[in-house]
C-alpha positions in Angstrom: 46.0 51.8 -78.8 42.3 52.3 -78.5 41.7 48.7 -79.6 44.3 47.4 -77.1 42.8 49.4 -74.3 39.4 48.1 -75.1 40.6 44.5 -75.0 42.4 45.1 -71.7 39.3 46.7 -70.1 37.1 43.7 -71.2 39.6 41.3 -69.8 39.7 43.1 -66.4 35.9 43.2 -66.2 35.6 39.5 -66.9 38.2 38.7 -64.2 36.4 40.8 -61.6 33.1 39.2 -62.5 34.5 35.7 -62.1 36.1 36.6 -58.8 32.8 37.9 -57.5 30.9 34.8 -58.5 33.4 32.5 -56.9 33.6 34.6 -53.7 29.8 34.7 -53.3 29.4 30.9 -53.9 32.1 30.3 -51.3 30.2 32.4 -48.7 27.0 30.6 -49.4 28.7 27.3 -48.9 30.2 28.3 -45.6 26.8 29.6 -44.3 24.9 26.5 -45.3 27.3 24.0 -43.7 27.5 24.5 -39.9 30.4 22.8 -38.1 30.0 19.1 -37.3 30.2 19.7 -33.5 27.3 22.2 -33.7 25.1 19.5 -35.3 26.0 17.0 -32.5 25.2 19.4 -29.7 21.6 20.0 -30.7 19.5 18.2 -28.2 16.5 16.0 -29.3 13.1 17.4 -28.6 11.6 16.4 -25.2 8.6 14.1 -25.3 5.4 15.8 -24.2 4.7 15.3 -20.5 1.4 13.5 -19.7 -1.5 15.5 -18.5 -2.1 13.5 -15.3 -4.5 12.5 -14.1 -6.9 12.9 -17.0 -9.3 10.0 -16.3 -10.8 8.1 -13.3 -8.7 5.9 -11.1 -9.6 2.4 -9.9 -9.1 1.9 -6.1 -8.8 -1.8 -5.1 -9.7 -3.3 -1.8 -8.3 -6.9 -1.6 -11.2 -8.1 0.5 -14.9 -7.8 0.8 -16.9 -4.8 2.0 -16.7 -3.8 5.6 -13.2 -4.9 6.6 -10.1 -2.9 7.4 -8.8 -2.7 3.8 -12.2 -1.7 2.4 -12.8 0.9 5.1 -9.3 2.4 4.7 -9.4 2.9 0.9 -13.0 4.2 0.9 -12.1 6.8 3.5 -9.0 7.8 1.5 -11.2 8.2 -1.7 -13.8 10.1 0.3 -11.3 12.7 1.8 -9.3 13.1 -1.4 -12.5 13.8 -3.3 -14.3 16.0 -0.8 -11.2 18.2 -0.3 -10.7 18.3 -4.1 -7.1 17.1 -3.7 -7.8 14.7 -6.6 -10.7 15.8 -8.8 -10.9 12.6 -10.9 -13.4 9.9 -9.8 -12.0 7.2 -7.5 -14.4 4.2 -7.4 -13.5 1.3 -5.1 -13.7 -2.2 -6.4 -13.5 -5.3 -4.1 -11.2 -8.2 -5.2 -11.4 -10.7 -2.3 -9.7 -14.0 -2.0 -6.6 -15.7 -0.9 -5.9 -13.2 1.9 -5.1 -10.6 -0.7 -3.5 -12.9 -3.3 -6.3 -12.5 -5.8 -6.0 -8.7 -5.8 -2.2 -9.0 -6.0 -2.4 -11.2 -9.1 -4.9 -8.7 -10.5 -2.4 -5.9 -10.1 0.2 -7.8 -12.2 -2.2 -7.6 -15.1 -2.2 -3.8 -14.6 1.6 -3.5 -14.9 2.7 0.2 -15.5 -0.9 1.5 -15.2 -0.8 4.9 -13.5 -4.5 4.7 -12.6 -4.5 1.6 -10.3 -4.2 2.0 -6.5 -4.6 -0.7 -3.9 -4.5 -0.8 -0.1 -2.5 -3.5 1.7 -1.1 -4.3 5.1 0.9 -7.1 6.6 -0.7 -9.9 4.6 1.1 -8.5 1.5 4.3 -9.9 3.1 2.8 -12.9 5.0 1.0 -14.6 2.1 4.4 -14.9 0.4 6.3 -16.0 3.5 3.7 -18.7 4.2 4.0 -20.1 0.7 0.5 -19.0 -0.5 1.8 -17.1 -3.5 5.1 -16.4 -5.2 4.1 -12.7 -5.4 5.2 -10.3 -2.7 5.8 -6.6 -1.9 8.4 -6.6 -4.6 5.6 -7.0 -7.2 3.9 -3.7 -6.3 4.9 0.0 -6.1 4.8 1.6 -2.6 3.0 5.0 -2.6 2.6 5.8 1.0 2.0 4.3 4.5 -1.0 5.9 6.1 -1.8 4.4 9.5 -1.1 2.0 12.2 -4.1 -0.1 13.1 -4.1 -2.8 15.8 -5.6 -6.3 16.3 -8.6 -6.9 18.4 -9.7 -10.1 20.1 -13.5 -10.2 20.6 -16.0 -12.7 22.0 -19.8 -12.9 21.9 -21.6 -10.8 24.5 -22.6 -13.8 26.6 -19.2 -15.6 26.3 -17.8 -17.5 29.3 -14.5 -15.9 28.6 -14.3 -12.6 30.5 -10.7 -11.7 29.8 -8.0 -12.6 27.3 -6.2 -14.5 30.1 -9.3 -16.8 30.4 -8.9 -17.7 26.8 -5.2 -18.4 27.1 -5.7 -20.5 30.2 -8.2 -22.7 28.3 -5.8 -23.1 25.4 -3.0 -24.2 27.8 -5.2 -27.0 29.1 -6.5 -27.9 25.6 -5.3 -26.0 22.5 -8.3 -27.3 20.6 -10.9 -26.1 23.1 -11.3 -22.6 21.6 -12.5 -22.0 18.1 -10.7 -19.0 16.6 -12.1 -17.1 13.6 -10.3 -14.5 11.5 -10.7 -12.7 8.2 -7.2 -13.4 6.8 -5.9 -16.8 5.5 -4.1 -19.2 7.8 -0.7 -18.0 8.7 -1.6 -14.4 7.7 -2.2 -11.4 9.8 -5.3 -12.2 12.0 -4.0 -15.7 12.6 -0.4 -14.6 13.3 -1.3 -11.8 15.7 -3.3 -14.3 17.9 -0.5 -16.9 17.7 2.0 -14.4 18.8 -0.1 -13.4 21.8 -0.7 -17.1 22.6 3.0 -17.9 22.4 4.0 -15.1 24.7 1.1 -16.1 27.1 2.7 -19.6 27.4 0.5 -21.7 25.1 2.7 -24.6 23.9 1.0 -26.5 21.1 0.3 -23.5 18.8 -0.2 -25.7 15.7 -3.2 -27.4 17.3 -5.2 -24.2 17.9 -8.3 -24.2 15.7 -8.3 -21.3 13.3 -11.1 -20.8 10.7 -10.6 -18.2 8.0 -13.7 -16.3 6.8 -14.2 -13.7 4.1 -15.3 -10.1 4.8 -17.9 -9.8 7.6 -18.6 -13.5 7.8 -16.3 -13.9 10.8 -18.1 -11.3 12.8 -21.5 -12.9 11.9 -20.3 -16.3 13.0 -19.0 -14.8 16.3 -22.3 -13.1 17.0 -24.1 -16.3 16.1 -22.1 -18.3 18.6 -20.5 -20.6 15.9 -17.0 -19.6 17.0 -15.6 -18.6 20.4 -13.3 -15.7 19.5 -12.7 -13.4 16.6 -9.2 -12.1 15.9 -9.4 -9.1 13.5 -8.7 -5.4 13.2 -10.0 -2.9 15.7 -12.1 -1.0 13.2 -14.2 -4.0 12.5 -15.1 -4.4 16.1 -16.1 -0.8 17.0 -19.7 -0.9 15.8 -20.8 -4.2 17.2 -18.9 -3.4 20.5 -20.8 -0.1 20.8 -24.1 -1.8 20.1 -23.4 -4.4 22.8 -23.3 -7.5 20.5 -19.7 -8.4 21.3 -17.1 -7.7 23.9 -13.5 -6.8 22.9 -11.2 -8.5 25.4 -7.9 -6.9 24.4 -6.1 -5.1 21.6 -2.5 -5.5 20.3 -1.6 -1.8 20.5 1.8 -0.9 22.2 0.0 1.6 24.5 -3.6 2.4 25.5 -5.7 4.2 22.9 -6.2 7.7 24.3 -9.6 8.7 22.7 -12.5 7.2 20.9 -14.5 4.0 21.6 -11.4 1.8 22.0 -10.0 3.8 24.9 -11.8 1.6 27.4 -10.3 -1.7 26.0 -7.2 -3.1 27.7 -4.0 -3.8 25.7 -2.3 -7.2 25.9 0.3 -5.8 28.2 -2.4 -4.7 30.7 -3.4 -8.4 30.8 0.2 -9.6 31.5 0.9 -10.6 27.9 4.0 -8.6 27.1 3.6 -8.3 23.3 2.1 -6.1 20.6 1.3 -6.4 16.9 1.1 -3.4 14.6 -1.2 -3.6 11.6 0.4 -0.9 9.3 -1.7 0.0 6.3 -0.7 1.8 3.1 -1.4 2.3 -0.6 0.4 0.7 -3.6 0.4 0.9 -7.3 1.0 -1.9 -9.8 4.5 -3.0 -10.7 6.4 -0.5 -12.8 4.1 2.4 -12.1 5.5 5.5 -13.8 7.5 7.9 -11.6 5.3 10.9 -12.3 2.2 8.9 -11.0 4.1 7.8 -7.9 5.1 11.4 -7.1 1.7 12.8 -7.8 -0.1 10.2 -5.6 2.4 10.3 -2.8 2.2 14.1 -2.7 -1.6 14.0 -2.8 -1.7 11.6 0.2 0.8 13.8 2.1 -1.7 16.6 1.7 -4.7 14.4 2.6 -3.3 13.3 6.0 -3.0 17.0 7.1 -6.8 17.5 6.8 -9.0 17.6 9.8 -11.4 15.2 8.0 -8.7 12.5 7.9 -7.6 13.1 11.5 -11.3 12.7 12.7 -11.6 9.4 10.7 -8.4 8.1 12.4 -9.8 8.9 15.9 -13.1 7.3 15.1 -11.5 4.1 14.0 -8.7 4.0 16.6 -6.0 4.4 13.9 -2.7 5.9 14.7 -1.4 8.3 12.1 1.9 7.0 10.6 2.5 8.6 7.3 5.5 7.7 5.2 6.2 8.8 1.6 7.1 6.3 -1.1 10.9 6.0 -0.6 10.7 5.6 3.1 7.8 3.2 2.9 9.8 1.0 0.5 12.7 0.7 3.1 10.1 -0.1 5.8 8.8 -3.0 3.8 12.2 -4.5 3.3 12.9 -4.3 7.1 9.5 -5.6 8.1 9.6 -8.5 5.8 12.7 -9.8 7.6 11.0 -9.4 11.0 7.9 -11.3 9.9 10.1 -14.1 8.5 11.7 -14.5 11.9 8.3 -14.6 13.7 6.8 -17.1 11.3 9.9 -19.3 11.8 9.3 -19.2 15.6 5.7 -20.4 15.3 6.5 -23.0 12.6 4.6 -21.4 9.7 7.5 -20.2 7.5 7.2 -21.8 4.0 8.5 -18.9 1.9 7.4 -19.1 -1.7 10.2 -17.0 -3.1 
């Protein structure tokens, strides 16, 4: 019996040992193999967010020094920097030519770059609608509208034309009798704002009006030198020489009188019996496909900038009307305004649309 008992005990011990090994291995297998649905629900790691901005920007003025585009973007860089809203450097480079087309082509080479910022105004739309370039507002990224500026019609200090009505009467008699200078290309903003005023004033043969396009400050120099009879340009470009007595501003294209600053004494077209206006909106843009994080950052920075007293003082000095729009609203404005310009160009016979 002792031998049988010993064999039975050994058999039981072996059975228990095998059962323990199998059980433990089963537990290990269950723990190391999570359910398939648990594997699928694990989200991938998020890509690291860029530290932005981490290097200097490049601010682009699509014309030479001294004009409205140049003045605007330099004042933006000045206030953003001085108020430490943006702490990275913001040097301004000038890319003149083609009424803004050269700078627009330059921005295409900067596609997706979060450090490129350019200033534009109506010529961004007009140079496309008049057939000068296939590029348009659809080839940039709106960041924010900043201001409304207005056109100004100026003559030399000793001009025979004392009012804008005198100019229009001369053009009615002979549309080639007055040499008109501007700083935008034919069919673009400076040209169009004068043609619109002439059309409303009753001038018939608009295509025969002599218009000479100059770059940067050349138009003003030719006006002061007596080589042209009238300069159609932005108000800001005329403030200094008007205050120094070198030119006389006959009228501006604002919808109502400027209330303060040096342009408050200048009549608007409606005061002279020419019932029209022309708004020169101005805003900032990035290159095509600018990243969303850059658009938000810059749009928010500009929203902060326009609240500063420094920016408000600059607007008063230059006769600008504050007209801030953030990126989304500005984009809708561009689409609406493009349609309005198209209609106006068709009326004056300059629509060639390169789209």
